[in-house]
C-alpha positions in Angstrom: 93.7 120.6 94.2 95.8 123.9 93.7 99.3 124.8 95.3 99.1 126.5 98.5 102.1 129.0 99.0 101.4 129.0 102.5 102.3 125.6 103.0 106.1 126.5 102.3 106.3 129.0 105.1 108.6 128.1 108.2 107.2 126.5 110.7 108.0 123.8 113.3 108.4 120.3 112.0 109.9 118.1 114.7 109.2 118.2 118.3 111.9 118.7 120.9 112.1 115.0 121.7 112.2 114.0 118.2 115.2 116.4 117.7 116.7 114.9 120.6 116.1 111.4 119.8 117.7 112.1 116.3 120.8 113.9 117.8 121.2 110.6 120.0 121.0 108.5 117.1 123.4 110.1 115.0 126.2 110.5 117.8 126.7 106.7 117.7 128.1 107.2 114.0 131.4 108.4 113.1 130.4 110.1 109.8 133.7 111.6 109.0 135.2 108.4 109.2 132.4 107.1 106.9 132.8 110.0 104.3 136.2 109.0 103.6 135.9 105.4 103.6 136.0 103.8 100.2 135.1 100.4 101.3 131.9 101.9 103.2 130.8 104.1 100.5 130.9 101.1 98.1 128.8 99.2 100.2 126.2 101.3 100.6 126.2 102.8 97.0 124.2 99.9 95.5 121.3 100.0 97.7 121.1 103.9 98.0 120.8 104.3 94.4 118.8 100.9 93.9 116.2 102.2 96.1 116.4 105.8 94.7 115.7 104.3 91.1 113.2 102.0 92.4 111.0 105.2 93.6 110.8 106.4 90.0 109.8 102.8 88.6 113.4 101.9 87.4 113.2 98.1 86.2 116.7 97.0 87.3 116.7 94.8 90.2 119.4 95.1 92.7 121.8 92.7 91.3 121.8 94.4 87.9 122.2 97.6 89.7 125.1 96.4 91.3 126.7 94.9 87.9 126.2 98.4 86.3 127.9 100.4 89.1 130.6 97.8 89.7 131.3 96.4 86.4 129.7 98.8 83.8 127.3 96.0 82.6 123.9 97.1 81.3 121.0 94.6 81.5 119.4 93.3 78.1 115.9 94.1 77.7 116.1 97.1 80.0 115.6 100.6 78.8 118.7 102.7 78.5 117.2 105.6 80.3 116.9 103.2 83.5 120.8 102.7 83.1 121.5 106.5 82.9 119.4 106.9 85.9 121.2 104.9 88.1 124.4 106.1 87.1 123.5 109.6 87.4 122.3 108.9 90.6 125.4 107.5 91.8 127.6 110.5 90.6 125.2 112.6 92.3 125.8 110.7 95.6 129.5 110.5 95.4 129.6 114.6 94.3 127.5 115.3 97.4 129.9 113.1 99.8 132.9 114.8 98.6 131.9 118.6 98.4 128.7 119.3 100.3 129.3 122.0 103.0 126.7 123.9 104.9 123.0 124.5 103.8 122.0 124.3 100.0 121.4 127.5 97.9 119.6 127.8 94.8 122.6 126.9 92.7 123.2 123.8 94.4 119.6 122.6 93.9 119.9 123.7 90.2 123.4 121.5 90.0 122.0 118.6 91.7 119.1 118.4 89.1 121.4 118.7 86.5 123.4 115.9 87.4 120.8 113.4 88.2 119.0 114.2 84.7 122.2 114.3 82.7 121.3 112.8 78.9 117.6 112.3 80.3 116.6 115.8 79.5 117.6 118.3 77.0 120.5 120.4 78.0 118.2 123.5 78.0 115.9 121.7 80.6 118.7 120.4 83.0 118.7 122.5 86.1 116.1 124.9 84.6 112.7 125.9 85.6 109.8 124.2 83.6 108.2 125.7 80.8 105.1 123.4 80.7 102.5 122.1 82.9 102.9 118.9 84.9 100.4 116.6 86.4 101.1 113.9 89.2 99.4 110.5 88.7 97.3 109.1 91.5 97.4 112.3 93.1 94.8 115.6 93.4 97.5 118.1 93.5 98.2 120.2 90.6 101.7 122.0 90.7 102.0 125.7 89.6 102.2 126.2 86.0 104.0 130.0 85.9 107.6 129.8 85.4 108.0 133.1 87.2 106.0 132.1 90.0 108.1 128.7 90.0 111.3 130.9 90.3 110.0 132.9 93.2 108.6 129.9 95.1 112.0 128.0 95.0 113.8 131.2 96.1 111.5 131.5 98.9 112.0 127.6 99.7 115.8 128.3 100.0 115.5 131.1 101.9 113.0 129.6 104.4 115.0 126.8 104.7 117.8 128.6 106.2 115.6 129.5 109.2 116.0 126.1 110.4 118.9 125.8 113.1 118.2 121.8 113.3 119.7 120.2 110.2 117.0 117.4 110.5 114.3 119.9 110.1 115.8 121.7 107.3 116.7 118.5 105.2 113.0 117.2 105.8 111.5 120.9 104.8 113.7 120.8 101.7 112.9 117.3 100.7 109.2 118.0 101.3 108.7 121.4 99.6 111.0 121.1 96.4 109.1 117.7 95.7 105.8 119.6 96.3 106.7 122.5 94.0 107.6 120.2 90.9 110.0 123.3 89.8 111.7 121.1 86.9 110.2 119.0 84.0 111.2 115.8 85.6 113.4 114.6 88.1 111.8 116.7 90.9 111.8 113.6 93.2 115.4 112.5 92.8 116.4 116.1 93.1 114.5 116.6 96.6 116.2 113.5 98.0 119.5 114.5 96.8 118.8 118.0 98.4 117.9 116.1 101.7 121.3 114.2 101.4 123.2 117.2 100.6 121.6 119.0 103.6 122.5 116.4 105.9 125.8 116.0 104.9 126.7 119.7 104.6 125.4 119.8 108.0 128.1 116.9 109.4 125.6 114.2 109.8 125.0 110.8 108.1 122.5 111.0 105.3 119.4 108.5 104.8 120.3 105.7 102.9 117.0 104.9 101.1 116.1 101.3 101.6 113.9 99.2 99.4 111.8 98.1 102.1 110.3 101.7 102.8 109.7 102.7 99.2 106.1 102.0 99.4 106.0 104.0 102.8 108.1 106.9 101.0 105.8 107.3 98.2 102.5 107.3 100.2 104.4 109.9 102.6 105.2 112.2 99.6 101.6 112.1 97.9 100.1 112.9 101.6 102.0 115.9 101.5 101.6 117.1 98.4 97.5 116.8 99.2 97.6 117.8 102.8 100.9 119.6 103.9 101.2 117.2 106.7 104.9 116.2 107.4 103.9 113.4 110.0 103.9 110.2 107.4 107.1 111.6 106.0 108.5 111.9 109.3 107.6 108.5 110.1 109.2 107.0 107.0 112.5 109.4 107.6 112.8 107.7 111.2 112.5 104.3 110.3 114.9 104.5 107.3 117.4 106.7 109.3 117.5 104.0 111.7 118.4 101.4 109.4 121.1 103.8 107.8 122.9 104.6 110.8 123.0 100.7 111.7 124.5 100.0 108.5 126.9 102.7 108.6 127.7 101.5 112.4 128.5 98.1 111.1 130.6 98.9 108.3 132.8 101.3 110.1 133.2 98.7 113.0 134.8 96.2 110.4 132.2 94.0 110.0 131.4 93.2 106.6 127.8 92.7 106.0 125.5 92.0 103.4 123.0 94.8 103.0 119.2 94.4 104.3 118.3 94.9 100.2 120.9 92.3 98.8 119.8 89.6 101.5 116.2 89.9 100.3 115.4 87.8 97.3 112.2 89.8 96.0 113.4 92.5 93.5 110.1 93.0 92.2 109.3 96.8 91.4 106.4 98.2 93.5 103.6 99.9 91.3 101.7 103.3 91.9 104.3 105.8 91.8 103.7 109.3 91.5 106.2 110.5 88.6 104.8 113.7 86.8 103.4 113.3 83.5 104.4 116.2 81.1 101.3 117.7 79.6 102.8 119.5 76.1 101.8 123.2 75.8 
């Protein structure tokens, strides 16, 4: 299945009722208070990073992730690359909370990619357009291969994103289409998720704190978008996960020290069937 450039053209994603519901949901949380609360950020960091790494097939369980982030302990028998992925995701999340303002531009997306792939890709590949073909497992979609086309399409996506006045629509649009384009050699979904996070934070609202319970829903929604251009499954994921995210932030800001949903569940098994690109050497 070849890429369809028309898919990335600006079009409505959320209904009026959906926009109103999200506005009502986010109004209940003091995001600026969360953004400067070291305690709240530390509490959500493990879950956010663990779930985002789990999406990529990372073998660290939640306790190992917490030990790595809080104590610097790597897990015996686990790949060094898995530890690097987790540390890079934390750094990217921290950077976004500290410095994101407004809608991301081209250089922001490249910087996010460079951060999430530090020491995982060559320096010449971090934040740069890929020079090789990629395929996606468990998916009929084949991303474009021409570097010039990739550059032009990413610029188009960034320009189209700025036509969305609603920050949630803009965030969903950027996530789905950066993942769809596969601009980079690797780390495209991580970059897409962090760009979504940056868009929400830059718009002054709380980010989606990815939760492991929704990992399979996320993966299925992303593959569905690759193959059909239909946003509906991803919207379903977004609403479910965002409701959980806001509830967790609200509890933390109101002084209730809680154990996250992730850490109260003993099932640390990594789901399979993720859609990480396979690189075909030219």
